[in-house]
C-alpha positions as CSV (number, residue, x, y, z in Angstrom):
1,M,47.3,92.2,125.7
2,R,49.3,95.0,127.3
3,S,51.0,94.3,130.6
4,P,50.3,96.5,133.7
5,R,53.9,97.7,133.5
6,M,53.5,98.9,129.9
7,A,50.3,100.6,130.7
8,Q,51.9,102.5,133.7
9,K,54.8,103.5,131.5
10,K,52.5,105.0,128.8
11,K,50.5,106.8,131.5
12,D,53.7,108.3,132.9
13,M,54.8,109.4,129.4
14,W,51.5,111.2,128.9
15,F,51.7,112.8,132.3
16,A,55.3,114.0,131.5
17,L,54.1,115.5,128.2
18,L,51.3,117.2,130.0
19,L,53.7,118.8,132.5
20,I,55.8,120.4,129.7
21,V,52.9,121.8,127.7
22,P,52.7,125.2,129.6
23,T,56.5,125.7,129.1
24,A,56.3,124.7,125.5
25,L,53.4,127.2,124.9
26,V,55.4,130.0,126.5
27,L,58.5,129.2,124.4
28,V,56.4,129.2,121.2
29,R,54.8,132.6,122.1
30,V,58.1,134.2,123.2
31,F,60.5,132.7,120.5
32,I,58.7,131.1,117.6
33,V,56.0,133.6,117.0
34,P,58.3,136.7,116.9
35,I,60.7,134.9,114.6
36,Y,57.9,134.0,112.2
37,Q,56.4,137.5,112.5
38,S,59.7,139.2,111.7
39,A,60.2,136.9,108.7
40,V,56.8,137.8,107.3
41,W,57.3,141.6,108.0
42,S,60.6,141.5,106.2
43,L,58.7,140.7,102.9
44,Y,56.2,143.6,103.4
45,H,56.3,147.4,103.1
46,Y,55.3,148.1,106.7
47,D,55.7,151.7,107.7
48,L,53.6,153.1,110.5
49,L,54.2,156.8,109.8
50,D,53.7,157.2,106.0
51,G,50.0,156.3,106.1
52,S,50.3,153.8,103.2
53,T,48.8,150.4,103.2
54,T,50.9,147.5,104.2
55,R,51.7,145.5,101.0
56,F,53.8,142.6,99.9
57,V,57.1,143.6,98.3
58,G,59.0,140.3,98.2
59,L,62.7,140.7,98.7
60,Q,62.7,144.5,98.1
61,N,63.6,145.3,101.7
62,Y,66.6,143.1,101.5
63,V,67.7,144.6,98.2
64,D,67.3,148.2,99.6
65,A,69.4,147.2,102.6
66,L,72.2,145.7,100.5
67,K,72.2,148.9,98.4
68,S,72.4,151.1,101.4
69,A,75.8,152.7,102.3
70,A,74.6,152.9,105.9
71,F,74.1,149.1,106.0
72,W,77.6,148.4,104.8
73,L,79.2,150.9,107.1
74,A,77.4,149.4,110.1
75,T,78.3,145.9,108.9
76,K,82.0,146.8,108.5
77,R,82.1,148.3,112.0
78,T,80.2,145.3,113.5
79,F,82.7,142.8,112.0
80,Y,85.6,144.9,113.2
81,F,84.2,145.1,116.8
82,A,83.3,141.4,116.8
83,V,86.7,140.2,115.6
84,L,88.7,142.6,117.9
85,T,86.7,141.8,121.1
86,V,86.4,138.1,120.6
87,V,90.1,137.6,119.9
88,V,91.3,139.7,122.8
89,E,88.8,138.3,125.2
90,L,89.8,134.7,124.2
91,L,93.5,135.4,124.8
92,L,93.0,137.3,128.0
93,G,90.4,134.8,129.2
94,F,92.7,131.8,128.6
95,F,95.5,133.5,130.4
96,I,93.3,134.3,133.5
97,A,91.8,130.8,133.5
98,L,95.2,129.3,133.5
99,L,96.2,131.6,136.4
100,I,93.2,131.0,138.7
101,N,93.4,127.3,138.0
102,Q,96.7,127.1,139.9
103,K,96.8,126.4,143.6
104,F,97.7,129.5,145.6
105,R,96.5,131.2,148.7
106,G,93.5,133.4,148.1
107,R,92.5,131.6,144.9
108,T,88.8,131.5,145.9
109,F,88.8,135.2,146.6
110,F,90.3,136.0,143.2
111,R,87.8,133.7,141.5
112,A,85.0,135.6,143.2
113,I,86.1,139.1,142.5
114,I,86.9,138.4,138.8
115,I,83.2,138.1,137.9
116,I,82.4,141.6,139.2
117,P,82.8,143.3,135.8
118,W,80.6,140.6,134.1
119,A,78.0,140.9,136.9
120,M,77.6,144.7,136.3
121,L,74.7,145.9,134.1
122,T,75.9,146.7,130.6
123,L,74.5,150.2,130.9
124,V,76.3,150.8,134.2
125,N,79.5,149.5,132.6
126,G,79.0,151.9,129.7
127,L,78.5,154.9,132.0
128,L,81.6,154.0,134.0
129,W,83.8,153.9,130.9
130,D,82.1,157.0,129.4
131,W,83.3,158.9,132.6
132,I,86.8,157.4,132.2
133,Y,87.0,158.7,128.6
134,Q,85.7,162.2,129.4
135,P,88.1,165.0,128.4
136,G,89.6,167.1,131.3
137,F,88.4,165.2,134.4
138,G,88.2,161.7,133.0
139,A,90.4,159.0,134.6
140,L,92.2,158.2,131.4
141,T,93.3,161.8,130.8
142,V,94.2,162.3,134.5
143,V,96.3,159.1,134.6
144,L,98.1,159.9,131.3
145,H,98.9,163.4,132.6
146,A,100.2,162.0,135.9
147,L,102.5,159.6,134.1
148,H,103.7,162.4,131.8
149,I,102.7,160.3,128.8
150,L,100.4,163.1,127.7
151,P,101.5,166.8,128.1
152,K,99.4,168.8,130.6
153,T,98.4,171.2,127.8
154,D,96.8,168.3,125.8
155,N,93.2,167.5,126.5
156,P,92.0,165.2,123.8
157,V,88.4,164.4,123.2
158,W,88.7,160.6,123.0
159,L,85.2,160.0,121.7
160,A,85.3,162.6,119.0
161,T,85.0,160.3,115.9
162,S,83.0,157.1,115.2
163,S,86.1,155.1,114.3
164,H,87.7,155.9,117.6
165,I,84.5,155.2,119.4
166,M,84.5,151.6,118.3
167,N,88.0,151.1,119.8
168,F,87.0,152.6,123.1
169,V,83.7,150.6,123.2
170,A,85.8,147.5,122.5
171,V,87.9,148.2,125.5
172,A,84.8,148.5,127.7
173,D,83.4,145.3,126.3
174,I,86.6,143.4,126.8
175,W,86.8,144.6,130.4
176,K,83.2,143.4,131.0
177,M,83.1,140.1,129.0
178,T,86.6,138.6,129.6
179,P,85.5,137.2,133.0
180,F,82.7,135.3,131.2
181,M,85.3,133.8,128.8
182,S,87.6,133.0,131.8
183,L,84.8,131.1,133.6
184,I,83.9,128.9,130.7
185,L,87.6,128.1,130.0
186,L,88.2,127.5,133.7
187,A,85.4,124.9,133.8
188,G,87.1,123.2,130.8
189,L,90.5,123.2,132.5
190,Q,89.1,121.6,135.6
191,A,87.6,118.8,133.5
192,I,91.0,117.7,132.1
193,P,92.1,114.5,133.8
194,E,95.2,115.0,135.9
195,E,96.6,111.7,134.6
196,L,97.3,113.3,131.2
197,Y,99.6,115.8,132.8
198,E,101.3,113.1,134.9
199,A,101.9,111.0,131.8
200,A,103.3,114.0,129.9
201,A,105.6,114.8,132.9
202,M,106.9,111.2,132.8
203,D,107.8,111.7,129.1
204,G,109.8,114.8,130.1
205,A,107.3,117.4,128.8
206,G,107.7,120.9,130.1
207,F,105.1,123.6,130.7
208,W,104.8,124.7,127.1
209,T,104.7,121.1,125.7
210,K,101.9,120.3,128.2
211,L,100.1,123.5,127.2
212,W,100.3,122.8,123.5
213,H,99.8,119.0,123.4
214,V,97.5,118.5,126.4
215,T,95.7,121.6,127.6
216,I,94.7,123.3,124.3
217,P,93.5,120.1,122.5
218,Q,91.5,119.1,125.6
219,L,90.1,122.6,125.9
220,M,88.9,122.9,122.3
221,P,85.2,122.1,123.1
222,S,85.1,124.8,125.8
223,I,86.9,127.3,123.4
224,M,84.3,126.5,120.7
225,V,81.4,127.2,123.1
226,A,82.9,130.4,124.5
227,V,83.8,131.8,121.0
228,V,80.4,131.0,119.5
229,L,78.6,132.6,122.4
230,R,80.8,135.7,122.2
231,I,80.4,136.0,118.4
232,M,76.7,136.1,118.9
233,G,77.0,138.7,121.7
234,A,79.4,140.9,119.8
235,F,77.2,141.0,116.7
236,R,74.2,142.0,118.8
237,V,76.1,144.9,120.5
238,Y,73.7,147.7,121.0
239,D,73.1,148.9,124.6
240,I,76.7,150.0,125.3
241,L,76.8,152.0,122.1
242,T,73.9,154.1,123.1
243,V,76.0,155.4,126.0
244,F,79.0,156.3,123.8
245,T,77.4,157.6,120.6
246,G,74.2,158.6,118.8
247,D,75.5,157.4,115.5
248,P,73.1,154.6,114.3
249,N,75.7,153.3,111.8
250,T,78.0,152.1,114.5
251,S,76.5,148.5,114.5
252,L,73.9,146.5,112.7
253,S,71.8,146.1,115.9
254,Y,71.8,149.9,116.4
255,L,70.8,150.5,112.8
256,T,68.0,147.9,113.1
257,F,66.8,149.5,116.4
258,N,66.6,152.9,114.8
259,N,64.7,151.7,111.8
260,A,62.2,149.8,114.0
261,F,61.6,152.0,117.0
262,R,62.6,155.5,115.9
263,Y,61.4,155.6,112.3
264,F,58.9,152.7,112.6
265,Y,60.1,151.0,109.3
266,F,59.2,147.5,110.6
267,G,59.6,145.9,107.2
268,K,63.1,147.3,106.7
269,A,64.1,146.6,110.3
270,S,63.0,143.0,110.0
271,A,65.1,142.5,106.8
272,L,68.1,144.0,108.6
273,A,67.6,141.7,111.5
274,W,67.5,138.6,109.2
275,L,70.6,139.8,107.4
276,S,72.4,140.2,110.7
277,T,71.3,136.7,111.7
278,L,72.6,135.3,108.4
279,F,76.0,136.9,109.0
280,I,76.2,135.3,112.5
281,L,75.3,131.9,111.1
282,V,77.9,132.1,108.3
283,L,80.6,133.3,110.7
284,I,79.9,130.6,113.3
285,T,79.7,127.9,110.6
286,L,83.1,128.9,109.2
287,Y,84.6,129.0,112.7
288,I,83.3,125.5,113.6
289,R,84.5,124.0,110.3
290,M,87.9,125.5,110.7
291,L,88.2,124.3,114.3
292,K,87.0,120.8,113.4
293,R,89.6,120.6,110.6
294,N,92.4,121.6,113.0
295,M,91.2,119.1,115.6
296,E,91.2,116.3,113.0
297,A,94.6,117.4,111.7
298,N,96.0,117.1,115.2
């Protein structure tokens, strides 16, 4: 025979499950269904414009993508962009987090203004940097002329080639996303017990010894979270590229968007999206394994 307490507990459990049903349904409709739909479409010839019937083609869309020169060019540029931006953002973010974690007058003010670039819309950020890079009147050219680094007669077109564009886009992305990296690392720094630094100081440890043997090992979980989030973000870069270039081969996301919403090749676009997801998973898995191995070695 069940006790009244057990019956009440079961009733509370069913009531709690009932409360989360609407949210669960929304999550299924917003996340699970599109993922399932794109997985199915990637196995079909699905072209809205050629008038042919949608038919099952197996892995042909994946094979076509892997044989495509445009796919490998976009993949190479995406990897380059991801590695460059994540490494620089991590180093700069760590330095800024260390700085604003110190006690000094105006620390709250600096912590507040540092998030301004991150709070800006990506499109606004792209337009701002597109103006900076403009030849003639752009801020970059004007400053270089004023500092006599660039002769007055030189007026370079900074965004002339795709390879240069990726570097300039990386600078804009670093400017915007470094605050995000700083905030995550700052939260990790503030969670480190002060007793660890006091014990290290009693052993005669200096700044660099504390940094290497206390701060960085304690900060590893925060670094892992920050880098994983930024790898996913860098691999999905699209919006800022639309401001700087019309070349669809500049990133995998841009190539996928063009196939889906400009040419309406939904089957090919779905295959490209899954290949991009696979690259992200492989990269993150390798990074986490490498980090765990280093943590165990230390």
